[in-house]
N, C-alpha and C positions, 0 to 999 in steps of 0.2 A: 535306441540309442546304441550308437557304435561303440564297441570296445576300442580302447586306445592301447596298443602294445607297447610294453616297456621291459627293459632289462631291469633287474632288482636294484642296481646301483643308479640307474637313470631315473627310477621313480623315487629314490631316496633324495637325490638332488633336488627334484621338483617340490617335495614335502619340506625340504630345507628352505627353499626360496620362499614358499608360502609361509611357514613359520616366521622367516625374517620379516616379510612384508607385515604380517599381523602384530608381532610383537615389538619390532623396532621402527620401521619406516612408518606405519600407520600412526602410532603415538608421536613421532617426530613431526610428522606434517600436521597433525592437529594443533600441536604446540606452535608450529610456525604460523599457522592461520590465526592463532589466537593473538600472538605477538603483533602480526600485521594488522589486525583489526585496531588495534591500539594507536596506530599511526594516523588515524583519521579517515577522511572522505574516501571510502571504498572504490568510488567510481574512478578515481585516479590513482589508486594505490597499485603500483606495479608489483610489490612483493606479495600483496594478498592475492592478486590474480594468478601469479605464477604458482604460489602455494596452492590454490584451489585446483589449477590445471594439474599439478603433480598428484593432487589427492584423488582426482578422477582418474588418472593413470593407475595408481596404486589400487584403487578399489575395482577398476576393471580387471586388472592383473590377478587380484584375489578371486574374483568371481570365475575367471578363466581357469585358474589353476584348481580350484575347488571342483569345477565341472570335470577337468580332465582326470584328477585323482579319483573322482567318483566312477569314471569309466574305465579307469586303468586295469589292464590285465597283464600281469607280471608273467613273462614267459620263463620257464624252467629251463635254463641252458644246460643242465646237467642230463637232460633227456635228448640232446642233440646228438646225432651220429657222426657228424663232420665229414660224411661222404659226399654231401651236396651242400650248396649254398643255400642257407635258410636265414630267417631272423635270427639275430644274435651271433652268427658265425663271424669269425675274422677270415679275411680273404686277401690274399697276396695276388695281385695281377700285373701283367706287363703289357705296356702299349706295344702292339706288334709293329708299329713304324718307327717309334723313337727308341724303343727298348728300355723305356722309363719304367721302373717298378713302383707300385703304390700298395699301400696297405690300407684297409678299410675294415670297419666293423659296421654290420647292418643293424640299425636300431630303430626305435620308434621316432615319429616326427618331432616329439618334443625333446628328444635327446640329441638329435642331430647337431654335429659341430665339426664342420670340414676341417678346421685347424687341429683337432684331436683325431681325425680319421674316422669320425662317426658320421655315416651317412643314413638318411632316412629310407626306411623300407619302400617309400613312395617315390623315391628319386629314380630318374631314368637308368642310371647305372645299376642301382640295386635291383631294380625290376628286371633288367636284362640278365643279371647274374644269378638271381633266385632259381633253384632247381638244377643248376649246372654243376659239373664235377670237374676235378682236377684234369688239366690237359685241354679242356674244351676252349674253343675260341668263340668269343661273344662279340656282336656287332652292338654298339650303343649309339643311338641317334642323340646327338647334342646339338645345341644352337650353331655350333661351329661346323657341324657336318657329323658323318658317321665315323666313329673310331672303333677300331678293333683291338680287343684284349684278349690274352690268354690267361686262364687261371692257373697259377702256379701252386698255391697251397690254401687249403681250407682248414681252419683251426677252431675249435670250440674253446672259448675263453673259459678260465678257471671260475669266474664268478660273474 
């Protein structure tokens, strides 16, 4: 079984989602199925089928999260030097063509959220950045072609 890297806060979010699914979502869907059963013929009962479908999704997600949590490895960000880009570091880069600056934090695949600037360690841009230092130019192969970025700042987050 492969370990799944997490920041401390990322693992806490996953645990909260699992707790919500088990304590709130699961009981609600069981109740919804019970109510839908009372509406008669199950073959033509759209509410029942929708509730069963949602139940299957919830149970699948619970199983997935339990598996991920069992394989989670929290990376201690306080041990990072900040001299090179690694898992957990925040990095400020600039597109060498458009001069557009972007900030990212490299996190585990289950924490990634591009809107929050969190990119997966497995993403093409993260793979290209890892191991590099401030001032270095990095070529990233994207579906739209190769982009070149310069690393401006590498920062170790507080938590």
